[in-house]
N, C-alpha and C positions, 0 to 999 in steps of 0.2 A: 504494500500500500504506500502510495507516495505522500509527500508532506501535505499537499493541498487537500487530499482526501482525509487525512488524519485531522487536519485543522477543521474541516467541515463537520466531521463527526463530533469533535470536541466542542464546537460552537453550538450544536444542537443540544448537547449535554448541558452546557453552560446555561443556555436559555431555559431549558427544562428545570434546572435546579432553581433558577431565579423565580420561575413561575410557581413551583411547588413550595419554595421557602416562604412565599408570601402567605400561604395557608398553614404551613408547618414551620414555625420559627426556629425550631431546633436545627433545621437544615442550615441555618446561618453559620453553624460551626464549621461548615465546609470551608469558610474563608480562612480562619486561623490554621486549619489543617493544610490548605494549599500554601499558606505563607510558610509554614514549617517545612513542607516538602521543598519549596523553592529555595529556602535558605540552606537546607541541608545539601541539596544538589549543587547550589552555588559554591559551596566550600571546595568542591572538587572539580566541577565542570563549568564554572563561570556561568554565563547567562544561557546555557543550553536549555535550561528549564523554560525560558521565555520563548523558545523557538516554537514548539507546538504542544508541549506538555501543559503549559499554562492555558486553561480554558479561555480566559479573557483575551490573552494575547492571540490565540487562534481566532477568536471571534473578530478581533480588530483587523487581522489580515484578510479574513473572508469578506468583511465589510469593505475593505479597501479594494479588493479585486472586483467586488460586485458593482461598486459605483465608480470604479476607475479613478481612484484618488492618487494624484501624482505630485502633490505639493510638498513643501519642505518642512521638516521638523524644526520648530522655533529654536534658534541657536541657544537661547537662554535655558532651554530645557536640558541642555547637556552640561550646563555649568554646575560645578559641585555645590556652590553656595545656594543656588536656587533649589537644587534637589534636596539638600539638607533642610532648607526652610520648609518645603512641602512635607518632608518626612516628619519634622518636628511638629508641624501643625496637625497632621493626621494622627500621630501618636498621642498628642495632647488631647485631641477630641476623643480618641478611643479610650484613653485612660480615664478621663472624666466620666464618660458614659458607662464604663465597666463598674466604676465605683458607685455611681448613682443607681445602677440596676442590680447590683449584687444584693442577695445571693440567688436571685431568680434566673435560672438558666434560660427560661423562655423569653424573658425580657432582654437578656444579653444576646440571645439568638436573633431576636427582632432587630436589635441595634445593628448587628452584623449584616442582616439582610438590607436594612435601610442604607447602610454605608456602601454595600456592594452596588445597590441600584443607583445611588447618587454618584459614585465615582465612575461607574460604567457609563452613565448618562453624560458625565463630563467628558469622558474619553471619546464618546461618539461625537460630541460637539467639536472637540479638538480635531477629530478625524475629518470631519466635514470641512473645517476651515483651515486645517494645516496638513496633517499627515496621519495615516491610519495608526501608526505606532507612537504618536506623540505622547499619549498617556504612559506608555511603557518606559519612557525616559524619566518620568517623575514618580512612577509606581514605587511605593516603599520598599518592596522586596527587590525590585530592580536596582534601586539606589544602594541598598545594603550589599547586594551581590557585586555591584560595580566597585564599591569601596573595599570589600573584604574578600571577594571570591578569588579563587585561584583556578586557572584553567590548565589542566595538565596536557591538553592537546590543542594548542592555539593554531590559528590560521597562519600559514607561511606563504611568502611570495618569493619566487625565483626571479630576482631582478634582471638577470640576463635574458630571460624569456619575455618579460612583460613589455608590451608595446604601447601601454597606456591608451588602450582603446576605450576604456572607461565603462565597458559593459558590466563589470563587476559592481560598480557603484549604482548602476541603473536598476539592478535586481536586488540589491541589499535591502532587507526589510527595515533596517534602521539607518540607512543612508551612510554607511561607512564607505570610505574611498580607499580600498586596499592598495591601489597603485601608488598612492602617496608615500607608502612605506618602502618602496624600492630604493635600493642604494647600491651595494655591491654584494653579489652572490645571494645567498639565502637570508631572508629577513623575516622576523616575526611581525605580524600585524597586531600591534599591541593594544588596540582599542578594546577596552573591557566591556563594551556594549555588544561586541560580536556575539551573535546567537548560535554560531556554529551550525547554521542551517545548511551550508554547502551550496547555496544558490550561486554564489560567485565562482566556486570551484567548477560547477557543472557548466557554466556559460563561457568560461574563459577559453577563447579559441587557441591560445598558445600553451595551455596547460601550465600556466605560471603560478597558479594558486593551488595549494594542497594542505591537507592536515597531515600530521606525522605518519599516520598509518598508511597514507597513500604515497609517501615519498619513496 
């Protein structure tokens, strides 16, 4: 099954969970569960979790393909200070609400559902006016992974083969420009937002891009 098909399936699951959680608030704990999975994965695989494993990330990519969104991610969304500001705000909101709703698990679950719907709606707005993956740049888990994650199998570029056709940047879900990392010989594309999706590897006509296992 290819990446697009997996993302489509994940998107349906994501929407189904949102719909069901509105009537069954305890399903809201799906959110912290995904957060923990994303964080654990990020410790070893960087933002691979955000490729298609993340249901919301998959949903945004499907949305982007459906409405043919080709705008740019706002540059500020990739700034560390901006990301940390959003992270601090969301964590503060979550902490206050958990304290106010404790010890009712149903009320806590309801809060997670509301937070999921609100942030997803914000992500859709950002997608329509900027880029499908704009929210992913300021997503709390994405930010934490970007700052702390270690990717054992990073994207590499063979500088001798790269002709800077820029096809790689055209297909990258988060608009990374791998060709900018070419120098002498083999170089690591060190952008921590790389989803390791392989789209750039597959489209490169010169086979200049690869992950270690393909070298």
